[in-house]
Structure formats: C-alpha cells, structure tokens
C-alpha positions in Angstrom: 96.8 69.8 89.9 94.1 72.4 90.0 95.0 76.1 89.5 94.9 78.2 92.7 93.5 81.7 92.8 94.8 84.7 94.8 93.6 88.3 95.1 96.5 90.7 95.1 96.5 94.4 95.9 99.3 96.5 94.6 100.5 100.1 94.0 101.6 101.9 90.9 105.2 101.6 92.1 107.3 100.4 89.1 110.0 98.6 91.0 107.7 96.3 92.9 107.5 92.9 91.4 103.8 93.2 90.8 104.1 94.4 87.2 106.6 91.8 86.4 104.4 89.1 87.7 101.4 90.5 85.8 103.4 90.7 82.6 105.1 87.3 82.7 104.4 83.6 83.3 106.1 83.5 86.6 102.9 82.9 88.6 101.4 80.6 85.9 104.6 78.5 86.3 103.5 78.0 89.9 100.0 77.1 88.9 98.6 80.4 90.4 96.0 82.6 88.8 96.0 86.1 90.2 93.4 88.9 90.3 95.1 92.3 90.5 93.7 95.5 92.0 95.5 98.8 91.9 95.3 101.0 95.0 96.5 104.6 95.6 98.4 103.8 98.8 99.5 101.2 101.3 96.8 102.4 103.9 94.1 101.8 101.2 95.4 98.2 100.7 95.3 97.6 104.5 91.6 98.8 104.5 90.8 96.4 101.6 92.5 93.5 103.4 90.5 94.3 106.6 87.3 94.2 104.5 88.2 90.8 103.2 88.6 91.9 99.6 92.3 90.8 99.2 94.5 87.9 100.1 97.9 89.5 99.7 99.3 93.0 99.4 102.4 94.9 98.3 102.7 97.4 101.1 105.2 99.6 103.0 105.7 98.5 106.5 104.4 101.6 108.4 100.8 101.0 107.2 101.1 97.4 108.3 102.2 98.4 111.8 99.4 100.9 112.0 97.0 98.1 111.0 98.3 95.8 113.6 97.8 98.5 116.2 94.2 98.7 115.1 93.8 95.0 115.8 94.4 93.5 112.4 96.1 90.1 112.3 98.7 90.9 109.6 102.0 89.3 108.7 104.9 90.4 106.5 106.0 87.2 104.8 108.7 88.5 102.5 110.7 91.6 101.6 111.2 93.0 98.1 113.3 96.3 98.2 115.0 98.6 100.6 115.6 102.4 100.6 112.7 103.4 98.4 112.0 107.0 99.5 113.7 109.9 97.7 113.2 113.6 98.0 112.9 116.0 95.0 112.7 119.8 94.9 113.0 122.7 92.5 116.4 123.8 91.1 116.7 126.6 93.6 116.9 124.2 96.5 120.4 122.9 97.3 120.7 119.2 97.5 121.9 117.5 100.7 125.3 116.9 99.0 125.5 120.7 98.4 124.8 121.4 102.1 126.9 121.0 105.2 124.4 118.6 106.9 120.8 117.7 107.0 119.9 120.6 109.3 121.5 123.0 106.8 119.5 121.3 104.0 116.2 121.6 105.8 116.8 125.2 106.8 116.0 126.1 103.2 112.4 125.0 103.7 111.6 127.0 106.9 108.0 128.2 106.8 107.2 126.0 103.8 105.6 122.6 103.1 106.9 119.2 102.0 104.5 117.0 100.2 104.2 113.2 100.7 101.7 110.4 99.8 98.9 109.7 102.4 99.3 110.0 106.2 100.8 106.7 107.5 102.6 105.9 104.3 106.2 105.0 104.5 107.2 108.4 102.9 105.0 110.4 105.3 106.6 108.6 108.3 110.1 109.2 107.1 109.6 112.9 106.5 107.8 113.5 109.8 110.6 111.6 111.6 113.2 113.6 109.8 111.6 116.9 110.8 111.2 115.8 114.4 114.7 114.6 114.8 116.0 117.9 113.4 113.5 120.0 115.4 112.1 121.6 112.3 108.6 122.4 113.6 108.3 125.4 111.2 108.2 123.0 108.2 104.8 121.4 107.5 103.8 118.2 105.8 101.0 118.0 103.3 99.6 114.5 102.4 98.3 113.7 98.9 95.9 110.8 98.1 98.0 109.8 95.0 101.8 110.3 94.7 101.1 111.3 91.1 99.9 114.7 92.4 103.2 115.6 93.9 105.1 116.9 90.8 102.3 119.3 89.9 102.1 120.5 93.5 105.9 121.2 93.3 105.6 123.1 90.0 102.7 125.2 91.3 104.6 126.2 94.4 102.1 124.5 96.7 105.0 122.6 98.2 108.8 123.2 98.3 109.8 119.6 98.1 108.3 116.2 97.8 109.1 112.7 99.1 108.1 109.6 97.3 109.4 106.5 95.4 112.3 106.7 93.0 109.9 107.1 90.1 109.1 110.5 91.5 112.8 111.5 91.0 112.7 110.0 87.4 109.5 112.0 86.7 111.1 115.2 88.1 114.2 114.9 85.9 112.4 113.9 82.8 109.7 116.5 82.8 111.6 119.3 84.5 109.4 119.6 87.6 112.4 119.2 89.9 115.5 117.2 90.7 116.7 114.6 93.2 117.9 116.5 96.3 118.1 113.6 98.8 118.9 110.1 97.6 117.1 107.1 99.1 120.2 105.8 101.0 120.6 109.3 102.7 117.1 109.4 104.3 116.9 106.1 106.2 119.6 103.5 105.5 118.2 99.9 105.0 114.6 101.0 105.4 112.2 98.4 104.1 110.4 100.2 101.3 107.8 97.4 100.9 107.0 93.9 101.9 104.6 91.1 100.9 101.8 91.1 103.5 98.9 88.8 104.2 96.2 88.5 106.8 97.4 85.8 109.2 94.5 83.5 108.3 96.1 83.2 104.9 99.1 81.4 106.4 97.0 78.3 106.4 97.4 78.3 102.6 101.2 77.7 102.9 101.4 75.9 99.5 99.8 78.8 97.7 101.9 81.4 99.5 105.1 79.5 98.9 104.3 79.3 95.2 103.8 83.1 95.1 107.1 83.7 97.0 109.0 81.5 94.5 107.7 83.7 91.7 108.3 86.9 93.7 111.9 85.9 94.5 112.5 85.0 90.8 111.2 88.4 89.8 113.5 90.2 92.3 116.5 88.2 90.8 115.3 89.0 87.3 115.4 92.8 88.1 119.0 92.4 89.5 120.3 90.4 86.6 118.4 91.7 83.6 117.0 95.2 84.3 116.6 96.1 80.7 114.3 93.2 79.9 112.4 93.7 83.1 112.0 97.4 82.2 110.5 96.5 78.9 108.0 94.0 80.5 106.9 96.6 83.1 106.6 99.3 80.4 104.4 97.1 78.3 102.3 95.9 81.3 101.6 99.4 82.6 101.3 101.2 79.2 102.1 104.4 81.0 105.8 104.9 80.7 108.6 103.7 78.4 111.3 101.1 79.2 114.0 103.8 79.7 111.9 105.4 82.4 111.5 102.1 84.3 115.2 101.3 84.1 116.2 104.7 85.4 113.8 104.2 88.3 115.4 100.8 89.0 118.8 102.3 89.2 118.0 105.2 91.5 117.6 102.7 94.3 119.0 99.4 93.1 118.5 97.2 96.1 116.2 94.2 95.4 115.6 91.0 97.3 112.8 88.9 98.7 114.6 87.9 101.9 113.8 89.1 105.5 117.2 89.5 107.0 117.8 90.8 110.5 118.7 94.3 109.1 115.3 94.5 107.4 113.4 93.5 110.5 115.3 95.8 112.8 114.8 98.7 110.5 111.1 97.9 110.6 111.1 97.9 114.4 112.7 101.3 114.3 109.7 102.4 112.2 107.5 100.9 114.9 109.2 103.0 117.6 109.0 106.1 115.4 105.3 105.6 114.7 104.7 105.4 118.5 106.8 108.5 119.1 104.9 110.4 116.4 101.6 109.3 117.9 100.5 107.2 114.9 100.1 104.1 117.0 99.1 103.5 120.6 101.9 101.1 121.6 105.1 99.7 120.3 104.5 96.6 118.0 106.7 93.5 118.6 108.5 91.9 115.6 106.6 88.6 116.3 103.3 90.5 115.6 104.6 91.9 112.3 106.7 89.1 110.7 106.3 85.5 109.7 109.6 84.4 108.2 109.2 80.7 107.9 108.0 80.6 104.3 110.6 83.0 102.8 113.3 81.2 104.7 112.4 78.0 102.8 112.3 79.9 99.4 115.4 82.2 99.9 118.0 80.0 101.6 121.1 82.1 100.5 122.2 85.4 102.2 120.2 88.4 101.2 121.0 90.3 98.0 119.8 93.8 99.0 123.4 95.2 98.8 124.3 93.2 95.7 123.2 95.9 93.3 122.0 95.3 89.8 123.6 94.4 86.4 125.0 97.3 84.3 124.2 95.5 81.1 
C-alpha cells in the first residue's frame, strides 16, 4: 500500500498532539508521511489553508469560525483538548481565588492592559468576552503576534496580565515573570482549546483523514496514561524545553481527548455567538457549518475522556 502524504500546520503549543506525532511512529504506523509547518497563531494557519498550502491544521475554534464567516469551507473533524486558556500576572495582582469574584479580580486592572495572542485567537476572544460580560470598558487588550512575547511584556510593565496556553503559566512560574492568577477551568468551562481542522474538500480523502485521527487519538490517550514519557518525547522533538516543563504544562489543564461530544460542540457554538456579539463575524455560524463528526465517531466510539484526567505516575 503506497504511503500517503499530508501537509500539517501546527502551533508551538506543547500539549497539542503535533509534537508527539512528529517525534514518534504513530503516523508512520498508519502509512502516513507528514510535512509539518510551524505557525505563530491559529489565524495564520487559516490563512495558509485558504491559500492552499495546508491539508490539515491544529487550530482554536474561534479562528475557524471567523474563517467560515469569510466564506472558507472549513470543518473541525476532531477535538484534542479543552480549557486551554490561563491568565498570569505579577505577584502584586491577587488571584481570582484570593478575590471575592471575577469583578473584584478585574477591578485590579482598571486603566491597564491585558495581553493576548493575535486578534481572533481563542485567548483574545475569551478575554474580550470576559471584559464585556463584566462591563470593564476601562481595561484594554493588546494583541501580540507570538505568545512568546507575553512574559517579557509582563515583566516590562507593558501589560498587567496575560492570557495564553498553560505553557505561559509554566514559563511564568519557572522564570519568575509572574504566576497563575486564573486557572483554565475558571475562565470558560469546557471551552474547546483546539480542534483538528481541514478544508472541506479534504473530506474526500476519508481514508487518509481516518488514519490521521487514529494516530491523533492514540497520542491523546498516550498523554493521559503516560505523561512522563510523552513529555520526554515532546522535549526531545522541540529541543526548546525540558521534560519537566512539558509535564507541568500537561497538568495545568489535564483534559485530553480526540472526541467531539455535545459539550464541546455547544461550547464552540457559544464562541460563535460571542464572536458575533463582539463584532468579529457578520452572522452566527451554524454547527453544521463548523463540524463534520462522522470520521471521529468511527475512530472514537467510547464516551469522551476530557474529564478523565491524566495519570499521576
């Protein structure tokens, strides 16, 4: 059987299965040869898919919804992780747990700025929604092209807090640039931090996509059952962080699965409504426009594992 090729766009996000698939034989076992391209953000992946340079992407769902509103025929064919946005701040900022409620927490930032990755990213949308719901018009949001810029912006005083992936919280703790002040589950419960997304014309290659999803699901399960080994693989693959850094990041938001359960889809549709309210899209997107669940339903036949947590060993 000839090897099949696929072009994949991914982010630097450590808990995505991209680095595990790059550093293991899981895709080769499915007779798939992947070409990997690193992008700074989900919106950049959407642009590359629109230009025909990618077959599949690891993306937060808000950029996907924005792309669909622009007329792109996109489909989320699998999940991967939920609750992947955390907020960090300097030691002088009280954490949400140290405050009476979210409004009390945000009052510390009056007249100041919160940093996030690019406009339209999942983190940007969550922060803007948070400020709107709490009527905090005096707090501004600054978008950065790479999430890696956020810790330095926090240290310099350019921003008072930053929202990003759990790796941001790990970086803040390890290098003293800040601390976790709002945990991922406190910002938007069951929010889909990323999905596996393709242009709909790729759905014709169901055999190739099914093989990819088998490998992706195996990687999600691997993280849950053996995070230490996975952390070593990711650390070796990236060459940028050590295994302890990766494992700590896994455990800040330990909710991994490839399934697309109703909770994941409904949370995404809440994002769609929020994007419309914020003026990011011109209309509300229907779930049928965003999701194609048939392939993952064949691969992941059991109930979802997002709430199953990960091994302590």
